[in-house]
N, C-alpha and C positions, 0 to 999 in steps of 0.2 A: 504493500500500500504506500502511496505517496503522502506527503505531508498534508495536502489539502483533503485527502480522504480521511486521514486520521483526525484532522481538525473537525471535519463533519461529524465523525463519531463522537468526539468529545462534546460537541455542541448538544448532543442528544442526552447527555448525562443528567440534565435537569428535567427530563421527561417524566411526567406523572404516571405514565403507563408502565406498570411493573414488567409486563412482557417485553416491551421495547427496551426498557432499562436493562433487563437481564440479558437480552440478546447483544446489546451494545457492550456491556461489561465482559461478556464471554468472548466477543470478537477482539476487544482490546487485550484481554488476557492471552489470547491465542498468539499474539504477536511476540510474546516472550519479553525477557528483561531488556532486550535492545531498545524497547520502546520507552524505557524509564526516563532517559534524559528529555525526550520530547514531552512526556507527561509532566515532568517537573517544570519545564518551560511554560507549558499551558497553565499550570497551577499559578505560576508567578504573574501571568498576564490575564488571568481570569478573575473577575471580582464578584462572581456569583458564589456565595458561601456554600450553596448546595453542591455545585459542580466542584468547588475546591475540596469539600469534604470527601466526595466520591472519588476524586483523583487521588487524594491522600490514601484512601483505603485500597485503591487499585495498585498504587506504587508500593505500599507496604506488602500487599499480598504477593506481588511479583518478586519483591526483594526477599520475602520469607521463603518462597518456593526455591529461589536461587540458593539461598543459604542452606536450606534442607538438602538440596542436591550436592552442594559443596561439602557439607558435613558427611554425607553418605560416601562421597568419593574419598574424603580424608580417612574415614574409618577403614576402608579396604586398601588404602595406600600402604606400601611396604614400610615406609619410615614412620608414619604417624607423627610427624614433626610437632613438638609441643607448642612452639611459638605460633605455628600456623593454626593449630587447633584453638589456641587462646584468641588469636586474631579473629577467627570465624565466629566465636562466641560474641566478641566485642562488636562485630558488624551487625548483630541483632539490634543493638541500640544506636550504633554509629555506622550506617551502611556505606558511607564514603571513606571510611578509614582504610588507609593503605598499609599493607604488610611491610612495605619498605620503610615506613615511618617508625614502626615498632623495632625493626632491625637496627635502624640508625640509633634509636634511643638506647637500646640494649648494648650496642657497640660502644657507646660512650661510657656506660657503666663498666663494661668489661675493661675499657682502656684505663679508667680510674683504678680499678683493682689490679690490673697488670702492672701498673707503675709501682705498686707496693709489694707485688708478689715475689716470693722466693720459693725455689724448688727444693732447697736443701734443709728443710725444716720438718718438724713433726706434724702429722696431720692435724692435731689440735691447733697448731700455729697457723696452718693454712686457713682454718675456719676463723680464727681470731683476726687474721688479716682481712678476710672478707667481711667479717662483722664490723670491723673498724671503718671500712670504706662505706658499706651500705648504711649502717645505723648511726655512725658518728659523722663522717664526712658528708655523705649524701642525704642524711636525715630521713631515711625510710623508717616508718614506725607503724605500730598497730592502730587500726582505726577502731578504737574501743568506743568512741562517742557515737559513731553511726555504723555499728557492727553489721547491721542487716541491710545497709544501703546496696542497691544493685550495682553501684559503681565499684564496689569491692570485688566484683567478679569480672570487671572489664579491665583488661590489662593496660589499655591506653590510659584509663583514668588513674589506675594505680601508679603507673610510671610518671604521670603528670603531677598528681597530688602527693605522691610518695607515702601514701597510706593505703592499707589493705587489710584483708582478713587473713587467717592462717594460711589458706591454700594459695591465695594470690601472691603473698609475700614469699612463700616457699617457691613458687614458680619462678619469680624474678631471681631469687637466690640461686635456684638450681640451674637456670639457664646461664647465668654468669659463671657459676662454679664449673659447669661442664665445658664451657668455652675455655676455661683455664685448665682443662684436662683433669679436673678433680672428680673422683668417683662418688658424686653426690646425687641421691635419688629421692623421690617422694615416698612417703609411707602413710597409709590410711589407718588412722586411729579413730575410734568412736569419738565424735564431737570435737575432733582436733586433727589437723593435718601437720605432719612434721617431715623432717628430712633425715636420711641416714647417710653417713660417710662409710662406704663399704668396700673393702678389698678382701683378698683371701686371708690376710693376716690380721686385719683390723676392722672393727665395726663399732660405731657409736652414733649418737643421734643429736640432731640440732633442732631447736625450736625457733624458727624465724619470727614467729609472732611475739616472742619474748627476747628480742634483740640477739638472736642466734646463740642462746645459752646451750651449752653442751651437756648431755646427760647419757645415762647408760641403759642397758637392757633391764637392769634391776628397777630403774625408775619407771619404765613402762610396765613392768610386772606390778608395781605398787599402784600405778594409775588404773590398770585393768581391774585389779583387786578392789580398789576403792569404788569402782563402778559396778561391782558385783557381776562381772562378766567373765566368760570363759576365754582364756588366752587362745588366740588364733594366730597362725603363721603370718597372715596379712598385716597384723599389728606390729610386726618386727622387720618385715622384708620389703624391698622395693616394689612399688606398684608400677603399672604400665602408664604410658601417656594417655591411652584410651580411658583408663580408670580415673585419671586426673581430670580430663575433660568432662567425663560423666559426673564427677563430684562437683565440679564448678557449676555445671548446669543444675544440679540438685540444690546447691546453695542459692542459685538465682531464682529457682522456684520458690524457696522459702522467703526470699526478699520480696518478691511480688505478692506472695500470700500476706506478708506483713502489711503491705501497702493496700491490700484489698483489690488488686488488679487481676481479676479472674481471667480476662482475655489473655494477658501476657503469661499467666500461670499455665493456661492450656497450651499456648504456643511453645513455651519452653519445655513443657512435658513432651510435646511432639518432637522437639529437637533432641531431647534426652532419649526418646525411643529410637531415634535414627541412629544414635551411637551406642545404644545399650548393648552390653556384652552378656547380659543375663545376671550380672552380679547385683547385690543389694547392699551397698556400703552405706552405713549410717552417716548422716550429715554431721 
């Protein structure tokens, strides 16, 4: 379809006839996400609030379908790159966000850490160096004031505000650590997400939500015991990037539930179903 034909379709979005309206919307949707820039331009130049609202809904639906497809492709990809997965989640709220922007921001954090980094030190000291850069120099911190804010699950917001929840801070920490060639991975605990530094000779744990404090397996034992739960291997060992993305989506569902936004709750549940691996990790 040419631009004039699309304009003619858009002009029918204020029609009171539901049958006509449904036909027009289906026709626009059939054109795919390539039509989004045109619809956005029409929204800017159209001053009919009814048409604007329906354009917003169409744009969102097209963007959501595209995101769902991208998440499905990410799930079956060989690498399941964590930054890409976090970027896809962020595009739910920020559809124009570029992956290259996130890579640039993380590259800067990595550079700050690399300047301080030494290879000839104990693993504890590796963590202490990274803690110093992230939490002292760059001022990353726990967002305890707005713990359930959806922004805590959006990596672009976390990188900009330097505040996040346990899993988002761990993701930033882990991405920088792994770029420094450190064996740092995510660990799914009930009600908390942590990191583990794990080699064949050494394993200990890091709580990025508490400024990178180092602790041991015995501390996890005590934590699980305090919760009156049965110790499981997943509480001690690295989890996959797929599990991390799934847990971020679960946190996002809780955030929107707290806000009473049932539409977004349902949409994020659909995204979670797209990447679900059948596990049921507690939030």
